[in-house]
C-alpha positions as CSV (number, residue, x, y, z in Angstrom):
1,X,46.5,-72.5,-43.4
2,X,48.8,-74.4,-41.0
3,X,47.3,-77.5,-39.4
4,X,47.9,-76.8,-35.7
5,X,46.8,-78.6,-32.5
6,X,43.3,-77.6,-31.3
7,X,44.7,-75.5,-28.5
8,X,46.9,-73.5,-30.9
9,X,44.6,-73.3,-33.9
10,X,43.9,-69.6,-33.3
11,X,47.6,-68.9,-33.9
12,X,47.5,-70.1,-37.5
13,X,47.2,-66.6,-39.2
14,X,50.2,-65.3,-37.3
15,X,52.4,-68.4,-37.8
16,X,51.5,-68.6,-41.5
17,X,54.3,-66.1,-42.2
18,X,56.8,-69.0,-41.6
19,X,57.0,-72.3,-43.6
20,X,54.7,-74.9,-42.2
21,X,57.4,-77.2,-40.6
22,X,59.1,-74.2,-38.9
23,X,55.8,-72.7,-37.8
24,X,54.9,-76.1,-36.1
25,X,58.3,-76.0,-34.4
26,X,57.6,-72.6,-32.8
27,X,53.9,-73.2,-32.2
28,X,54.4,-74.6,-28.6
29,X,56.5,-71.6,-27.7
30,X,53.9,-68.9,-28.7
31,X,51.2,-70.5,-26.6
32,X,53.4,-70.5,-23.5
33,X,54.7,-67.0,-24.1
34,X,51.2,-65.7,-24.6
35,X,50.1,-67.0,-21.2
36,X,53.1,-65.5,-19.5
37,X,52.8,-62.1,-21.2
38,X,49.1,-61.8,-20.7
39,X,46.6,-59.7,-22.7
40,X,46.9,-56.1,-23.5
41,X,44.1,-54.5,-21.4
42,X,41.7,-52.5,-23.5
43,X,40.6,-50.6,-20.4
44,X,43.6,-48.3,-20.8
45,X,41.4,-46.1,-23.0
46,X,39.5,-45.1,-19.8
47,X,36.2,-45.0,-21.7
48,X,36.5,-41.3,-22.3
49,X,34.8,-41.2,-25.7
50,X,31.4,-40.0,-26.6
51,X,28.4,-42.4,-26.1
52,X,27.5,-44.4,-29.2
53,X,24.6,-46.7,-28.4
54,X,24.7,-49.8,-26.2
55,X,27.3,-52.6,-26.3
56,X,25.6,-55.2,-24.1
57,X,24.6,-55.9,-20.5
58,X,26.4,-55.2,-17.3
59,X,25.9,-55.8,-13.6
60,X,26.8,-52.2,-12.9
61,X,25.2,-49.0,-14.1
62,X,22.8,-46.2,-13.5
63,X,19.2,-47.2,-12.7
64,X,18.2,-45.0,-15.7
65,X,19.6,-47.9,-17.8
66,X,18.1,-50.8,-15.8
67,X,16.6,-53.3,-18.3
68,X,12.8,-53.4,-18.6
69,X,12.5,-56.9,-17.2
70,X,14.0,-55.7,-13.9
71,X,11.2,-53.1,-13.5
72,X,8.7,-55.8,-14.2
73,X,10.1,-57.8,-11.2
74,X,9.8,-54.6,-9.0
75,X,6.1,-54.4,-9.8
76,X,5.2,-58.0,-9.3
77,X,7.8,-59.1,-6.7
78,X,9.1,-56.1,-4.7
79,X,11.0,-58.2,-2.2
80,X,12.8,-60.1,-4.9
81,X,13.7,-56.8,-6.5
82,X,15.3,-55.6,-3.3
83,X,17.1,-58.9,-2.8
84,X,18.6,-58.7,-6.3
85,X,19.6,-55.1,-5.7
86,X,21.4,-56.0,-2.5
87,X,23.2,-59.0,-4.1
88,X,24.2,-56.9,-7.2
89,X,22.3,-59.1,-9.6
90,X,20.5,-56.4,-11.5
91,X,21.2,-56.1,-15.2
92,X,21.9,-52.7,-16.8
93,X,22.4,-51.6,-20.4
94,X,26.2,-50.9,-21.0
95,X,27.0,-47.9,-23.0
96,X,29.3,-48.1,-26.1
97,X,31.7,-45.2,-26.6
98,X,33.6,-43.9,-29.6
99,X,37.3,-44.3,-28.7
100,X,40.0,-42.2,-30.5
101,X,41.4,-44.3,-33.3
102,X,45.0,-45.4,-32.6
103,X,44.9,-44.4,-28.9
104,X,46.7,-47.6,-28.0
105,X,50.1,-48.4,-29.3
106,X,52.4,-51.4,-28.6
107,X,56.1,-51.2,-29.4
108,X,58.8,-53.9,-28.9
109,X,62.6,-53.2,-29.1
110,X,64.8,-56.3,-29.7
111,X,68.4,-56.5,-28.8
112,X,70.8,-57.7,-31.6
113,X,73.9,-57.7,-29.3
114,X,76.4,-60.4,-28.9
115,X,74.6,-62.1,-25.9
116,X,71.5,-62.7,-28.2
117,X,73.2,-64.3,-31.2
118,X,72.2,-67.9,-32.0
119,X,69.3,-69.6,-30.3
120,X,67.9,-66.5,-28.5
121,X,67.0,-65.2,-31.9
122,X,64.3,-67.9,-32.1
123,X,62.7,-66.6,-29.0
124,X,62.7,-63.1,-30.5
125,X,60.7,-64.3,-33.4
126,X,58.2,-66.1,-31.2
127,X,57.9,-63.1,-28.8
128,X,57.2,-60.7,-31.7
129,X,54.5,-63.0,-33.0
130,X,52.9,-63.1,-29.6
131,X,53.1,-59.3,-29.1
132,X,51.7,-58.6,-32.6
133,X,48.7,-60.9,-32.0
134,X,48.2,-59.5,-28.5
135,X,48.1,-55.9,-29.9
136,X,45.7,-56.9,-32.7
137,X,43.3,-58.5,-30.2
138,X,43.2,-55.3,-28.2
139,X,42.7,-53.1,-31.3
140,X,46.2,-51.5,-30.8
141,X,48.8,-50.9,-33.4
142,X,52.1,-52.8,-33.2
143,X,55.6,-52.0,-34.3
144,X,59.1,-53.2,-33.5
145,X,62.7,-52.1,-33.9
146,X,66.3,-53.2,-33.2
147,X,67.9,-51.6,-30.1
148,X,71.3,-51.1,-31.8
149,X,69.8,-49.5,-35.0
150,X,71.1,-46.0,-35.0
151,X,68.4,-44.9,-37.4
152,X,65.7,-46.0,-35.0
153,X,63.6,-47.5,-37.7
154,X,60.2,-49.1,-36.7
155,X,58.8,-52.0,-38.6
156,X,55.0,-51.9,-38.8
157,X,54.6,-55.5,-39.9
158,X,55.9,-58.9,-39.0
159,X,56.3,-60.5,-42.4
160,X,59.0,-62.3,-44.4
161,X,61.1,-59.2,-45.2
162,X,61.0,-57.9,-41.6
163,X,61.9,-61.4,-40.2
164,X,64.8,-61.6,-42.6
165,X,66.0,-58.2,-41.3
166,X,65.6,-59.4,-37.7
167,X,67.8,-62.5,-38.4
168,X,70.3,-60.4,-40.2
169,X,70.6,-57.8,-37.5
170,X,73.8,-58.7,-35.6
171,X,76.4,-56.6,-33.8
172,X,79.4,-57.4,-31.7
173,X,79.0,-54.3,-29.5
174,X,76.4,-54.3,-26.7
175,X,74.2,-51.2,-26.4
176,X,74.3,-48.8,-23.5
177,X,71.7,-46.7,-21.7
178,X,72.0,-44.0,-24.4
179,X,70.5,-46.3,-26.9
180,X,67.4,-46.7,-24.7
181,X,67.1,-42.9,-24.3
182,X,67.4,-42.4,-28.0
183,X,64.6,-44.9,-28.6
184,X,62.4,-43.2,-26.1
185,X,63.0,-39.8,-27.8
186,X,62.2,-41.3,-31.2
187,X,59.0,-43.0,-29.9
188,X,57.7,-40.3,-27.6
189,X,56.2,-40.8,-24.2
190,X,52.5,-41.6,-24.9
191,X,50.1,-42.3,-22.0
192,X,48.8,-45.5,-23.6
193,X,52.1,-46.8,-24.8
194,X,52.7,-50.5,-24.3
195,X,56.5,-50.6,-24.4
196,X,58.5,-53.9,-24.4
197,X,62.2,-54.8,-24.4
198,X,63.3,-58.2,-25.6
199,X,66.9,-59.2,-25.0
200,X,69.7,-60.0,-22.6
201,X,69.7,-59.8,-18.8
202,X,72.5,-57.2,-18.9
203,X,70.2,-54.7,-20.7
204,X,67.1,-55.3,-18.5
205,X,68.1,-52.7,-15.9
206,X,68.4,-50.0,-18.6
207,X,65.1,-51.1,-20.0
208,X,63.5,-50.7,-16.6
209,X,64.8,-47.2,-16.3
210,X,62.8,-46.1,-19.3
211,X,59.6,-47.9,-18.1
212,X,59.7,-50.9,-20.5
213,X,58.3,-54.3,-19.8
214,X,61.1,-56.9,-20.1
215,X,61.3,-60.2,-21.8
216,X,64.8,-61.6,-21.0
217,X,66.2,-64.5,-23.0
218,X,69.0,-66.7,-21.7
219,X,70.9,-69.6,-23.2
220,X,70.8,-72.7,-20.9
221,X,74.4,-73.6,-20.3
222,X,73.8,-77.1,-19.0
223,X,75.2,-80.4,-20.4
224,X,72.9,-82.2,-22.7
225,X,70.3,-79.5,-22.4
226,X,69.0,-77.7,-25.5
227,X,66.7,-74.9,-24.2
228,X,66.2,-71.2,-23.5
229,X,65.2,-69.7,-20.2
230,X,62.6,-66.8,-20.5
231,X,61.9,-64.3,-17.7
232,X,59.1,-61.8,-18.2
233,X,58.8,-58.7,-16.0
234,X,55.6,-56.8,-16.9
235,X,55.2,-53.8,-14.5
236,X,56.0,-55.8,-11.4
237,X,54.5,-59.1,-12.4
238,X,57.1,-61.8,-13.1
239,X,56.8,-65.0,-15.0
240,X,59.4,-67.6,-16.0
241,X,59.4,-70.4,-18.6
242,X,61.9,-72.9,-20.1
243,X,61.5,-73.4,-23.8
244,X,62.9,-76.6,-25.3
245,X,64.7,-75.9,-28.6
246,X,63.4,-77.5,-31.9
247,X,65.6,-80.2,-33.6
248,X,69.0,-78.8,-34.7
249,X,68.2,-78.8,-38.4
250,X,65.1,-76.7,-37.9
251,X,67.0,-74.3,-35.6
252,X,69.6,-73.8,-38.3
253,X,67.0,-73.2,-41.0
254,X,65.2,-70.6,-38.8
255,X,68.5,-68.8,-38.1
256,X,70.0,-68.9,-41.5
257,X,67.3,-69.3,-44.2
258,X,63.8,-69.7,-42.9
259,X,62.3,-68.8,-46.3
260,X,64.6,-70.9,-48.5
261,X,62.7,-71.8,-51.7
262,X,64.9,-74.6,-53.0
263,X,65.7,-74.2,-56.6
264,X,67.7,-71.1,-56.4
265,X,65.9,-68.3,-58.2
266,X,67.9,-65.9,-55.9
267,X,71.1,-67.9,-55.8
268,X,74.2,-65.9,-56.2
269,X,76.3,-67.0,-59.2
270,X,80.1,-66.9,-59.3
271,X,81.6,-66.4,-62.8
272,X,85.1,-67.6,-63.5
273,X,87.4,-68.5,-66.3
274,X,87.5,-72.1,-67.6
275,X,85.1,-75.0,-67.6
276,X,85.0,-77.4,-64.7
277,X,85.5,-81.1,-65.3
278,X,85.5,-82.5,-61.7
279,X,84.6,-81.4,-58.2
280,X,85.3,-82.6,-54.7
281,X,84.8,-81.5,-51.1
282,X,88.0,-80.8,-49.4
283,X,88.8,-82.5,-46.0
284,X,86.8,-80.6,-43.4
285,X,84.0,-79.8,-45.9
286,X,84.5,-76.0,-45.7
287,X,86.0,-75.6,-49.2
288,X,85.3,-77.0,-52.6
289,X,88.0,-78.1,-55.0
290,X,87.2,-77.6,-58.7
291,X,89.4,-79.1,-61.4
292,X,89.3,-77.2,-64.7
293,X,89.7,-78.4,-68.2
294,X,93.2,-76.9,-68.6
295,X,94.5,-78.9,-65.6
296,X,94.4,-76.0,-63.1
297,X,92.5,-76.0,-59.8
298,X,90.2,-73.6,-58.0
299,X,89.2,-73.7,-54.3
300,X,86.0,-72.0,-53.2
301,X,84.6,-71.5,-49.7
302,X,81.3,-73.4,-49.3
303,X,78.6,-71.0,-48.1
304,X,76.9,-72.1,-44.9
305,X,73.5,-71.1,-46.1
306,X,71.8,-69.6,-49.1
307,X,72.0,-66.2,-47.5
308,X,75.7,-66.4,-47.0
309,X,78.0,-64.2,-49.1
310,X,80.1,-65.8,-51.8
311,X,83.8,-66.0,-50.9
312,X,86.7,-65.4,-53.3
313,X,88.4,-68.4,-55.0
314,X,92.1,-69.3,-54.8
315,X,93.9,-70.7,-57.9
316,X,96.7,-73.2,-58.3
317,X,98.3,-74.6,-61.5
318,X,100.5,-77.7,-61.2
319,X,104.1,-77.3,-62.4
320,X,104.8,-78.5,-65.9
321,X,105.8,-82.1,-66.4
322,X,104.3,-83.1,-63.0
323,X,101.2,-85.2,-62.3
324,X,98.9,-84.5,-59.4
325,X,98.5,-87.7,-57.2
326,X,96.9,-86.2,-54.1
327,X,94.9,-83.1,-53.4
328,X,93.6,-81.3,-50.3
329,X,93.5,-78.0,-48.4
330,X,96.0,-76.5,-46.0
331,X,94.8,-73.3,-44.4
332,X,92.4,-72.4,-47.2
333,X,95.0,-73.0,-50.0
334,X,95.5,-76.0,-52.2
335,X,97.8,-78.6,-50.6
336,X,98.8,-81.0,-53.4
337,X,101.3,-83.8,-54.0
338,X,102.8,-84.2,-57.5
339,X,105.0,-86.9,-59.0
340,X,107.6,-87.0,-61.8
341,X,107.2,-89.8,-64.3
342,X,111.0,-90.2,-64.3
343,X,111.4,-90.5,-60.5
344,X,108.6,-91.8,-58.3
345,X,110.7,-92.3,-55.2
346,X,109.4,-89.1,-53.8
347,X,106.5,-86.7,-54.3
348,X,106.7,-83.0,-54.2
349,X,104.3,-81.0,-51.9
350,X,102.8,-77.7,-53.0
351,X,101.2,-75.2,-50.7
352,X,101.0,-71.5,-51.5
353,X,104.3,-70.5,-53.0
354,X,106.4,-73.3,-51.5
355,X,107.3,-75.8,-54.3
356,X,110.3,-77.7,-53.0
357,X,109.1,-79.8,-50.1
358,X,109.8,-83.5,-50.8
359,X,108.2,-86.5,-49.2
360,X,110.0,-89.8,-49.7
361,X,107.7,-92.7,-50.5
362,X,107.9,-96.4,-49.3
363,X,109.3,-98.7,-52.0
364,X,106.0,-100.5,-52.6
365,X,104.1,-97.2,-53.1
366,X,106.9,-95.8,-55.4
367,X,106.8,-98.9,-57.5
368,X,102.9,-98.8,-57.9
369,X,103.1,-95.2,-58.8
370,X,105.8,-95.7,-61.4
371,X,103.7,-98.5,-63.0
372,X,100.6,-96.3,-63.0
373,X,102.4,-93.3,-64.6
374,X,104.0,-95.6,-67.2
375,X,100.6,-96.7,-68.5
376,X,100.0,-93.2,-69.8
377,X,96.4,-93.1,-68.5
378,X,94.8,-90.6,-66.2
379,X,96.2,-91.1,-62.7
380,X,93.6,-91.3,-59.9
381,X,93.9,-88.2,-57.7
382,X,93.9,-89.2,-54.0
383,X,93.5,-87.0,-50.9
384,X,95.9,-85.3,-48.6
385,X,94.8,-83.9,-45.3
386,X,96.2,-82.4,-42.1
387,X,94.6,-84.2,-39.1
388,X,95.6,-84.2,-35.4
389,X,95.6,-87.9,-34.7
390,X,97.5,-87.7,-31.5
391,X,96.5,-85.7,-28.5
392,X,98.8,-82.8,-27.5
393,X,100.9,-83.4,-30.6
394,X,101.3,-81.6,-34.0
395,X,99.1,-82.4,-36.9
396,X,100.0,-85.4,-39.1
397,X,99.9,-85.3,-42.9
398,X,97.8,-88.1,-44.3
399,X,98.4,-89.1,-47.9
400,X,96.2,-91.3,-50.0
401,X,98.1,-92.2,-53.2
402,X,96.6,-94.8,-55.5
403,X,94.6,-96.0,-52.5
404,X,97.7,-96.5,-50.3
405,X,97.5,-94.7,-46.9
406,X,100.6,-93.0,-45.8
407,X,101.4,-90.7,-42.8
408,X,104.0,-88.0,-42.2
409,X,104.0,-87.5,-38.4
410,X,104.3,-84.0,-37.0
411,X,104.1,-82.3,-40.4
412,X,104.4,-78.5,-40.4
413,X,102.3,-76.6,-43.0
414,X,105.1,-74.1,-43.4
415,X,108.2,-76.2,-43.6
416,X,111.6,-74.6,-44.6
417,X,112.1,-74.7,-48.4
418,X,114.0,-77.8,-49.4
419,X,112.9,-79.9,-46.3
420,X,112.6,-83.6,-47.0
421,X,110.0,-85.7,-45.1
422,X,109.6,-89.4,-45.0
423,X,106.1,-90.9,-45.5
424,X,105.4,-94.1,-43.5
425,X,102.8,-96.7,-44.2
426,X,99.8,-95.9,-42.1
427,X,99.0,-98.0,-39.1
428,X,102.2,-99.9,-38.8
429,X,102.0,-101.7,-42.1
430,X,105.1,-103.3,-43.7
431,X,107.5,-100.9,-45.4
432,X,106.7,-102.4,-48.8
433,X,103.0,-102.6,-48.4
434,X,100.8,-99.8,-47.2
435,X,97.2,-100.1,-46.2
436,X,95.0,-100.2,-49.4
437,X,91.9,-98.1,-49.0
438,X,89.0,-98.7,-51.4
439,X,87.4,-95.4,-50.3
440,X,88.1,-92.7,-47.7
441,X,86.3,-89.9,-46.0
442,X,88.1,-87.1,-44.1
443,X,86.8,-85.0,-41.2
444,X,88.3,-82.4,-38.8
445,X,89.9,-84.7,-36.3
446,X,89.5,-88.2,-37.9
447,X,89.1,-90.1,-41.1
448,X,87.6,-93.4,-42.1
449,X,88.5,-95.8,-44.9
450,X,87.1,-99.0,-46.3
451,X,89.4,-102.0,-47.0
452,X,88.8,-105.5,-48.2
453,X,89.4,-108.2,-45.6
454,X,90.8,-111.7,-46.3
455,X,87.3,-113.0,-45.9
456,X,86.1,-110.8,-48.8
457,X,84.1,-108.5,-46.5
458,X,84.5,-104.8,-46.4
459,X,85.8,-103.4,-43.1
460,X,85.3,-99.7,-42.3
461,X,87.9,-98.4,-40.0
462,X,88.0,-95.0,-38.2
463,X,91.3,-93.3,-37.2
464,X,91.2,-90.6,-34.6
465,X,93.1,-89.5,-31.5
466,X,91.6,-92.5,-29.7
467,X,93.4,-94.9,-32.1
468,X,92.0,-97.0,-34.9
469,X,88.8,-99.0,-34.5
470,X,86.7,-101.0,-36.8
471,X,83.3,-99.4,-37.0
472,X,81.4,-101.5,-39.6
473,X,81.6,-104.7,-41.5
474,X,79.7,-104.9,-44.9
475,X,79.4,-107.9,-47.2
476,X,80.6,-107.4,-50.7
477,X,81.4,-109.1,-54.0
478,X,84.5,-108.7,-56.1
479,X,85.8,-105.1,-56.7
480,X,82.8,-103.3,-55.1
481,X,82.0,-99.7,-55.6
482,X,82.1,-97.9,-52.2
483,X,80.6,-94.5,-51.3
484,X,80.7,-92.6,-48.0
485,X,77.9,-90.1,-47.2
486,X,76.6,-87.8,-44.6
487,X,74.0,-88.1,-41.8
488,X,71.3,-85.5,-41.1
489,X,71.1,-84.4,-38.3
490,X,74.9,-84.2,-38.5
491,X,77.0,-86.6,-36.5
492,X,80.4,-86.1,-34.8
493,X,82.2,-88.6,-36.9
494,X,81.5,-90.7,-40.0
495,X,77.9,-90.8,-41.3
496,X,77.1,-93.8,-43.6
497,X,78.7,-96.0,-46.2
498,X,77.2,-97.9,-49.1
499,X,78.8,-100.9,-50.8
500,X,77.6,-102.1,-54.2
501,X,76.5,-105.7,-54.1
502,X,75.5,-105.8,-57.7
503,X,74.2,-103.4,-60.4
504,X,70.9,-102.7,-58.5
505,X,71.6,-103.3,-54.8
506,X,73.6,-101.4,-52.2
507,X,74.4,-102.6,-48.7
508,X,74.4,-99.7,-46.3
509,X,76.0,-99.5,-42.9
510,X,76.1,-96.6,-40.3
511,X,76.6,-96.1,-36.6
512,X,73.6,-97.6,-34.7
513,X,72.1,-98.9,-37.9
514,X,71.6,-102.5,-38.7
515,X,73.0,-103.5,-42.0
516,X,70.4,-103.0,-44.7
517,X,70.1,-103.5,-48.5
518,X,68.6,-100.9,-50.8
519,X,67.6,-101.4,-54.4
520,X,67.8,-98.9,-57.2
521,X,67.3,-99.6,-60.9
522,X,68.9,-96.3,-61.9
523,X,72.6,-95.3,-61.4
524,X,73.5,-94.6,-57.7
525,X,76.0,-91.8,-57.1
526,X,75.8,-91.2,-53.4
527,X,74.4,-92.2,-50.0
528,X,73.0,-90.5,-46.9
529,X,71.4,-91.2,-43.5
530,X,68.3,-89.0,-42.9
531,X,66.7,-89.2,-39.4
532,X,68.0,-92.7,-39.1
533,X,66.7,-93.8,-42.5
534,X,69.3,-94.7,-45.2
535,X,68.9,-93.2,-48.7
536,X,70.5,-93.3,-52.1
537,X,71.4,-90.4,-54.4
538,X,70.4,-91.6,-57.9
539,X,70.6,-90.2,-61.4
540,X,67.2,-91.0,-63.0
541,X,67.9,-88.6,-65.8
542,X,71.1,-87.1,-67.4
543,X,70.0,-83.6,-66.2
544,X,68.8,-84.5,-62.7
545,X,69.6,-86.1,-59.4
546,X,67.1,-87.5,-56.9
547,X,67.3,-88.7,-53.3
548,X,65.4,-91.9,-52.5
549,X,65.0,-92.1,-48.7
550,X,62.6,-94.7,-47.5
551,X,59.3,-94.2,-49.3
552,X,60.2,-90.6,-50.2
553,X,61.7,-89.3,-53.4
554,X,63.2,-85.8,-53.5
555,X,64.2,-84.4,-56.8
556,X,67.1,-81.9,-56.9
557,X,67.1,-78.9,-59.2
558,X,67.4,-79.6,-62.9
559,X,70.8,-79.0,-64.3
560,X,71.3,-76.8,-67.4
561,X,73.3,-79.5,-69.2
562,X,73.9,-83.3,-68.6
563,X,75.6,-84.0,-65.3
564,X,79.1,-85.5,-65.7
565,X,80.5,-85.7,-62.1
566,X,78.9,-85.8,-58.7
567,X,80.4,-85.5,-55.2
568,X,78.6,-86.1,-51.9
569,X,80.1,-84.5,-48.8
570,X,80.7,-87.0,-46.0
571,X,80.5,-84.6,-43.1
572,X,77.9,-82.0,-44.2
573,X,74.6,-82.5,-46.0
574,X,75.8,-81.0,-49.3
575,X,75.9,-82.4,-52.8
576,X,78.0,-81.0,-55.7
577,X,77.8,-81.7,-59.4
578,X,79.5,-80.7,-62.6
579,X,77.6,-80.4,-65.9
580,X,78.8,-81.0,-69.5
581,X,78.9,-77.2,-70.0
582,X,81.4,-76.8,-67.1
583,X,79.0,-75.5,-64.5
584,X,79.4,-76.4,-60.8
585,X,76.4,-76.4,-58.4
586,X,76.4,-77.1,-54.7
587,X,73.0,-78.1,-53.2
588,X,72.2,-78.2,-49.5
589,X,69.9,-81.0,-48.2
590,X,69.6,-79.1,-44.9
591,X,68.3,-75.9,-46.5
592,X,66.7,-77.6,-49.6
593,X,68.4,-74.9,-51.6
594,X,71.3,-74.2,-54.0
595,X,74.2,-72.8,-52.0
596,X,76.6,-72.0,-54.8
597,X,76.8,-72.0,-58.6
598,X,79.9,-71.4,-60.6
599,X,79.5,-70.8,-64.3
600,X,82.3,-70.4,-66.9
601,X,82.3,-66.7,-67.8
602,X,84.3,-63.7,-66.6
603,X,88.0,-63.6,-66.4
604,X,89.9,-63.9,-63.1
């Protein structure tokens, strides 16, 4: 049973259908809505049934049912008997009656139209909980349906499957008066029917025409206000309330996956050819880039919740005799830069079917790239991203090649075949020496990088349309390992960065967070900021990852084979890993569930 405040303890059986944390988030709402709606009067039955004994005492009744003690007062104190009769203080036996079973019925119709998408759906859940308990207290049956449902189906219970159906009921077309008429024909006009409409203000007039009580839900469109306005019109009696929304992460869970169970027993699995060897989140975090053992790449849309459908992948294979040096996404397709070992003065951009777009490199970057390719070792794959760094200007192409930051101003995603661009060192660096980034994190309209200062400290710099600004300074030793991570609740820009001080310590910095040092005796593969508390993603076992946040330790689902690569998304609370068997898994810290699993299997 849920541990609720004393004033709401009676709601525990009804709220138990939701997970405990989500039930506690909605508990203040149900109490206020219950007061505004009021009880379902049991007197509607008119006491027309046959007498069935006595049910108690009453101040009114026939003197044939006056209690014996009152007759005793009449014998001993006649004046007092008359006074009590005049004051209405006599006690009578109250008759109990057999009422027809199911004589009272309560039905609620919920709108799933465009005006009720998003936060209003939370009020729908709370209102149905209130109406269901109200009906049960009055001995009435309760059922609910969706206004736009053409089959006019009524749900007799408010349980996990029905709440899932309520959340999944969405339509882009608002209902008209015919929908209300059709519902009334399906329900029938019963004398003791308690009929409710829950939805938008535009539909309230139609609901009034069919005699329904109305519970109108409105989004509050005020700056810095997260709330819903509720207006209840019950047969002429009006009430209003403003409900403050729960924290954003709880709202998202309620709307997308309130019953997420974590490990992924119902996770949809995508089967594709080839084993994965590496994974990364594309800039913008909406797609996942998977590198396969044969050197080709796949890009998958990242589901927004465990209930989201799996999208279709896109495939790209690098041209022969060329090496991938930067990788990203341009309009859902791979955007890659490749180099030729024999000529590193330019890289070739690949997007969709366009394979002959050249970008000339500065001399210093071309020389470093030539030396790296000459070593014959695996070349580090950097990032390329399209970001609007200047207001009212085209997007810029940002290239990270061997840690060097370059920019192609005003880059078009669909250049004419054979176009030649010139990459400039980012931030006005000298032609022969581009900014050297030790780590980067890319977002929709900005990116951050970490570079080593002359003092030996690590400076974190954010580039956006407002210009470049230093956002953090972190102490470090020689050649530190640097990791960017996400914050939860999500922030507008960068979340958090961890810099290795030694094998067991990480120095962590984030906006509005004093620099702190965390210790871990097991390998660290990521970092995050949860409710203002920094945490480390560790690998305590070859098959498992674990978040250590403050005093808490949260284990992620066990992998089917040893984990060989891990990626932490810097802008969303997602983690991806690749196993030795070539499987890819994406786990959501927000939903505590697996969002995506790719296994080597079926052909393309």
